[in-house]
A tleap script that builds the chain and sets N, CA, C and O, in Angstrom:
source leaprc.protein.ff14SB
mol = sequence {
  NMET TRP THR ARG GLY VAL LEU GLY ILE VAL
  PHE CYS LEU VAL GLY ALA VAL TRP ILE LEU
  GLN GLY THR ASN ALA LEU PRO GLY SER GLY
  MET SER GLY HIE GLY ILE TRP ALA VAL ILE
  GLY ALA VAL ALA PHE VAL VAL GLY ALA GLY
  LEU LEU GLY TRP ALA TRP HIE ILE ARG ASN
  SER ASP THR CGLU
}
set mol.1.N position { 0.827 -1.191 0.000 }
set mol.1.CA position { 0.000 0.000 0.000 }
set mol.1.C position { 0.875 1.259 0.000 }
set mol.1.O position { 0.648 2.171 -0.795 }
set mol.2.N position { 1.871 1.309 0.888 }
set mol.2.CA position { 2.712 2.506 0.963 }
set mol.2.C position { 3.537 2.687 -0.303 }
set mol.2.O position { 3.788 3.811 -0.738 }
set mol.3.N position { 3.953 1.571 -0.887 }
set mol.3.CA position { 4.750 1.651 -2.108 }
set mol.3.C position { 3.950 2.304 -3.220 }
set mol.3.O position { 4.463 3.164 -3.937 }
set mol.4.N position { 2.697 1.901 -3.366 }
set mol.4.CA position { 1.852 2.501 -4.405 }
set mol.4.C position { 1.659 3.991 -4.156 }
set mol.4.O position { 1.686 4.791 -5.092 }
set mol.5.N position { 1.467 4.360 -2.908 }
set mol.5.CA position { 1.280 5.774 -2.581 }
set mol.5.C position { 2.511 6.603 -2.879 }
set mol.5.O position { 2.413 7.683 -3.462 }
set mol.6.N position { 3.665 6.103 -2.483 }
set mol.6.CA position { 4.913 6.835 -2.728 }
set mol.6.C position { 5.188 6.932 -4.227 }
set mol.6.O position { 5.540 7.997 -4.734 }
set mol.7.N position { 5.023 5.806 -4.933 }
set mol.7.CA position { 5.223 5.843 -6.386 }
set mol.7.C position { 4.223 6.780 -7.055 }
set mol.7.O position { 4.571 7.480 -8.007 }
set mol.8.N position { 2.996 6.799 -6.569 }
set mol.8.CA position { 1.990 7.702 -7.119 }
set mol.8.C position { 2.386 9.156 -6.967 }
set mol.8.O position { 2.237 9.950 -7.895 }
set mol.9.N position { 2.892 9.503 -5.790 }
set mol.9.CA position { 3.334 10.883 -5.557 }
set mol.9.C position { 4.519 11.228 -6.460 }
set mol.9.O position { 4.562 12.305 -7.054 }
set mol.10.N position { 5.481 10.306 -6.558 }
set mol.10.CA position { 6.656 10.551 -7.404 }
set mol.10.C position { 6.242 10.728 -8.863 }
set mol.10.O position { 6.698 11.656 -9.531 }
set mol.11.N position { 5.375 9.835 -9.361 }
set mol.11.CA position { 4.922 9.946 -10.750 }
set mol.11.C position { 4.187 11.265 -10.983 }
set mol.11.O position { 4.385 11.902 -12.017 }
set mol.12.N position { 3.348 11.679 -10.047 }
set mol.12.CA position { 2.632 12.949 -10.212 }
set mol.12.C position { 3.584 14.132 -10.241 }
set mol.12.O position { 3.436 15.025 -11.075 }
set mol.13.N position { 4.561 14.150 -9.339 }
set mol.13.CA position { 5.514 15.251 -9.311 }
set mol.13.C position { 6.378 15.289 -10.566 }
set mol.13.O position { 6.565 16.349 -11.162 }
set mol.14.N position { 6.905 14.132 -10.969 }
set mol.14.CA position { 7.730 14.076 -12.177 }
set mol.14.C position { 6.895 14.450 -13.395 }
set mol.14.O position { 7.353 15.190 -14.266 }
set mol.15.N position { 5.680 13.941 -13.452 }
set mol.15.CA position { 4.791 14.276 -14.567 }
set mol.15.C position { 4.524 15.765 -14.645 }
set mol.15.O position { 4.520 16.345 -15.731 }
set mol.16.N position { 4.299 16.390 -13.491 }
set mol.16.CA position { 4.040 17.834 -13.481 }
set mol.16.C position { 5.254 18.613 -13.981 }
set mol.16.O position { 5.108 19.569 -14.743 }
set mol.17.N position { 6.444 18.212 -13.559 }
set mol.17.CA position { 7.666 18.888 -14.026 }
set mol.17.C position { 7.817 18.714 -15.532 }
set mol.17.O position { 8.133 19.670 -16.241 }
set mol.18.N position { 7.591 17.492 -16.023 }
set mol.18.CA position { 7.713 17.248 -17.463 }
set mol.18.C position { 6.686 18.042 -18.255 }
set mol.18.O position { 6.993 18.528 -19.343 }
set mol.19.N position { 5.481 18.183 -17.734 }
set mol.19.CA position { 4.466 18.999 -18.417 }
set mol.19.C position { 4.940 20.443 -18.495 }
set mol.19.O position { 4.845 21.079 -19.545 }
set mol.20.N position { 5.452 20.958 -17.380 }
set mol.20.CA position { 5.938 22.338 -17.371 }
set mol.20.C position { 7.123 22.529 -18.308 }
set mol.20.O position { 7.217 23.552 -18.987 }
set mol.21.N position { 8.022 21.563 -18.350 }
set mol.21.CA position { 9.160 21.678 -19.252 }
set mol.21.C position { 8.716 21.548 -20.710 }
set mol.21.O position { 9.193 22.284 -21.573 }
set mol.22.N position { 7.822 20.629 -20.979 }
set mol.22.CA position { 7.360 20.421 -22.348 }
set mol.22.C position { 6.623 21.617 -22.918 }
set mol.22.O position { 6.672 21.871 -24.122 }
set mol.23.N position { 5.935 22.356 -22.044 }
set mol.23.CA position { 5.212 23.545 -22.493 }
set mol.23.C position { 6.068 24.804 -22.383 }
set mol.23.O position { 5.590 25.910 -22.635 }
set mol.24.N position { 7.332 24.633 -22.008 }
set mol.24.CA position { 8.310 25.718 -21.858 }
set mol.24.C position { 7.941 26.691 -20.733 }
set mol.24.O position { 8.405 27.832 -20.721 }
set mol.25.N position { 7.113 26.243 -19.793 }
set mol.25.CA position { 6.816 27.063 -18.625 }
set mol.25.C position { 7.940 26.966 -17.602 }
set mol.25.O position { 8.056 27.810 -16.713 }
set mol.26.N position { 8.771 25.928 -17.731 }
set mol.26.CA position { 9.922 25.726 -16.867 }
set mol.26.C position { 11.144 25.529 -17.765 }
set mol.26.O position { 11.536 24.397 -18.049 }
set mol.27.N position { 11.739 26.631 -18.208 }
set mol.27.CA position { 12.851 26.534 -19.153 }
set mol.27.C position { 14.147 26.106 -18.472 }
set mol.27.O position { 14.226 26.032 -17.246 }
set mol.28.N position { 15.153 25.829 -19.283 }
set mol.28.CA position { 16.476 25.533 -18.773 }
set mol.28.C position { 16.879 24.083 -18.893 }
set mol.28.O position { 17.824 23.644 -18.237 }
set mol.29.N position { 16.177 23.334 -19.720 }
set mol.29.CA position { 16.484 21.921 -19.886 }
set mol.29.C position { 16.421 21.586 -21.365 }
set mol.29.O position { 15.817 22.316 -22.150 }
set mol.30.N position { 17.042 20.489 -21.739 }
set mol.30.CA position { 16.939 20.024 -23.115 }
set mol.30.C position { 15.528 19.586 -23.471 }
set mol.30.O position { 15.183 19.460 -24.646 }
set mol.31.N position { 14.710 19.354 -22.439 }
set mol.31.CA position { 13.321 18.945 -22.655 }
set mol.31.C position { 12.403 20.153 -22.851 }
set mol.31.O position { 11.281 20.009 -23.337 }
set mol.32.N position { 12.869 21.321 -22.483 }
set mol.32.CA position { 12.035 22.522 -22.522 }
set mol.32.C position { 11.607 22.863 -23.939 }
set mol.32.O position { 12.423 22.897 -24.860 }
set mol.33.N position { 10.330 23.112 -24.094 }
set mol.33.CA position { 9.788 23.521 -25.375 }
set mol.33.C position { 9.477 22.388 -26.321 }
set mol.33.O position { 9.034 22.644 -27.441 }
set mol.34.N position { 9.687 21.145 -25.925 }
set mol.34.CA position { 9.382 19.998 -26.767 }
set mol.34.C position { 8.073 19.385 -26.279 }
set mol.34.O position { 8.015 18.789 -25.203 }
set mol.35.N position { 7.036 19.539 -27.078 }
set mol.35.CA position { 5.695 19.134 -26.700 }
set mol.35.C position { 5.541 17.670 -26.327 }
set mol.35.O position { 4.641 17.320 -25.563 }
set mol.36.N position { 6.396 16.818 -26.849 }
set mol.36.CA position { 6.295 15.395 -26.531 }
set mol.36.C position { 6.470 15.173 -25.029 }
set mol.36.O position { 5.881 14.247 -24.471 }
set mol.37.N position { 7.267 16.004 -24.371 }
set mol.37.CA position { 7.469 15.857 -22.932 }
set mol.37.C position { 6.233 16.256 -22.149 }
set mol.37.O position { 5.995 15.730 -21.062 }
set mol.38.N position { 5.449 17.171 -22.680 }
set mol.38.CA position { 4.180 17.510 -22.037 }
set mol.38.C position { 3.229 16.316 -22.097 }
set mol.38.O position { 2.510 16.040 -21.137 }
set mol.39.N position { 3.228 15.614 -23.221 }
set mol.39.CA position { 2.371 14.433 -23.374 }
set mol.39.C position { 2.854 13.315 -22.458 }
set mol.39.O position { 2.052 12.692 -21.761 }
set mol.40.N position { 4.164 13.057 -22.455 }
set mol.40.CA position { 4.719 12.019 -21.582 }
set mol.40.C position { 4.458 12.372 -20.117 }
set mol.40.O position { 4.145 11.495 -19.311 }
set mol.41.N position { 4.584 13.636 -19.778 }
set mol.41.CA position { 4.305 14.085 -18.413 }
set mol.41.C position { 2.856 13.885 -18.033 }
set mol.41.O position { 2.556 13.500 -16.903 }
set mol.42.N position { 1.954 14.140 -18.965 }
set mol.42.CA position { 0.528 13.928 -18.684 }
set mol.42.C position { 0.245 12.453 -18.430 }
set mol.42.O position { -0.530 12.107 -17.539 }
set mol.43.N position { 0.872 11.590 -19.214 }
set mol.43.CA position { 0.701 10.141 -19.009 }
set mol.43.C position { 1.255 9.740 -17.646 }
set mol.43.O position { 0.614 8.986 -16.914 }
set mol.44.N position { 2.433 10.236 -17.303 }
set mol.44.CA position { 3.037 9.923 -16.000 }
set mol.44.C position { 2.150 10.420 -14.868 }
set mol.44.O position { 1.995 9.736 -13.856 }
set mol.45.N position { 1.570 11.599 -15.027 }
set mol.45.CA position { 0.703 12.155 -13.996 }
set mol.45.C position { -0.552 11.301 -13.815 }
set mol.45.O position { -0.980 11.053 -12.688 }
set mol.46.N position { -1.136 10.857 -14.917 }
set mol.46.CA position { -2.332 10.010 -14.845 }
set mol.46.C position { -2.001 8.668 -14.184 }
set mol.46.O position { -2.776 8.168 -13.369 }
set mol.47.N position { -0.860 8.092 -14.533 }
set mol.47.CA position { -0.434 6.834 -13.902 }
set mol.47.C position { -0.251 7.054 -12.394 }
set mol.47.O position { -0.678 6.229 -11.587 }
set mol.48.N position { 0.375 8.151 -12.028 }
set mol.48.CA position { 0.560 8.464 -10.606 }
set mol.48.C position { -0.757 8.649 -9.878 }
set mol.48.O position { -0.923 8.177 -8.753 }
set mol.49.N position { -1.692 9.336 -10.515 }
set mol.49.CA position { -3.005 9.518 -9.905 }
set mol.49.C position { -3.717 8.175 -9.745 }
set mol.49.O position { -4.404 7.945 -8.749 }
set mol.50.N position { -3.551 7.301 -10.722 }
set mol.50.CA position { -4.136 5.967 -10.632 }
set mol.50.C position { -3.536 5.168 -9.482 }
set mol.50.O position { -4.258 4.483 -8.757 }
set mol.51.N position { -2.226 5.253 -9.313 }
set mol.51.CA position { -1.575 4.559 -8.198 }
set mol.51.C position { -2.040 5.108 -6.856 }
set mol.51.O position { -2.260 4.350 -5.912 }
set mol.52.N position { -2.190 6.419 -6.773 }
set mol.52.CA position { -2.695 7.016 -5.536 }
set mol.52.C position { -4.128 6.581 -5.258 }
set mol.52.O position { -4.480 6.281 -4.117 }
set mol.53.N position { -4.947 6.546 -6.294 }
set mol.53.CA position { -6.326 6.088 -6.130 }
set mol.53.C position { -6.389 4.636 -5.692 }
set mol.53.O position { -7.201 4.271 -4.841 }
set mol.54.N position { -5.535 3.814 -6.271 }
set mol.54.CA position { -5.474 2.398 -5.922 }
set mol.54.C position { -5.055 2.237 -4.456 }
set mol.54.O position { -5.661 1.463 -3.715 }
set mol.55.N position { -4.019 2.971 -4.044 }
set mol.55.CA position { -3.560 2.906 -2.658 }
set mol.55.C position { -4.650 3.376 -1.704 }
set mol.55.O position { -4.843 2.786 -0.641 }
set mol.56.N position { -5.358 4.429 -2.075 }
set mol.56.CA position { -6.445 4.961 -1.240 }
set mol.56.C position { -7.568 3.934 -1.113 }
set mol.56.O position { -8.116 3.734 -0.029 }
set mol.57.N position { -7.904 3.289 -2.221 }
set mol.57.CA position { -8.965 2.280 -2.221 }
set mol.57.C position { -8.580 1.099 -1.322 }
set mol.57.O position { -9.402 0.616 -0.544 }
set mol.58.N position { -7.333 0.637 -1.432 }
set mol.58.CA position { -6.879 -0.483 -0.608 }
set mol.58.C position { -6.873 -0.083 0.871 }
set mol.58.O position { -7.246 -0.879 1.732 }
set mol.59.N position { -6.458 1.122 1.155 }
set mol.59.CA position { -6.424 1.593 2.538 }
set mol.59.C position { -7.821 1.608 3.123 }
set mol.59.O position { -8.029 1.161 4.251 }
set mol.60.N position { -8.778 2.118 2.366 }
set mol.60.CA position { -10.143 2.207 2.866 }
set mol.60.C position { -10.816 0.844 2.949 }
set mol.60.O position { -11.644 0.633 3.836 }
set mol.61.N position { -10.497 -0.072 2.073 }
set mol.61.CA position { -11.130 -1.396 2.109 }
set mol.61.C position { -10.565 -2.238 3.243 }
set mol.61.O position { -11.249 -3.145 3.717 }
set mol.62.N position { -9.334 -1.971 3.699 }
set mol.62.CA position { -8.742 -2.732 4.806 }
set mol.62.C position { -9.367 -2.365 6.144 }
set mol.62.O position { -9.366 -3.179 7.067 }
set mol.63.N position { -9.897 -1.159 6.263 }
set mol.63.CA position { -10.430 -0.716 7.538 }
set mol.63.C position { -11.861 -1.185 7.766 }
set mol.63.O position { -12.375 -1.078 8.880 }
set mol.64.N position { -12.497 -1.694 6.744 }
set mol.64.CA position { -13.903 -2.127 6.894 }
set mol.64.C position { -14.000 -3.513 7.429 }
set mol.64.O position { -15.103 -4.027 7.614 }
savepdb mol mol.pdb
quit
């Protein structure tokens, strides 16, 4: 359960950074301004949100 939560947070944070770099809102990297990184970041963010949702669901189902 904790592993999914931690991985979910990491994926969301990394995804958010990649989205910002891909849209050139966070310049200073070789990834900046390349739209493909915004797409990859969005996918990473969705995967992270899914992992967080899964961890939350397991946590709540264990207490019942």
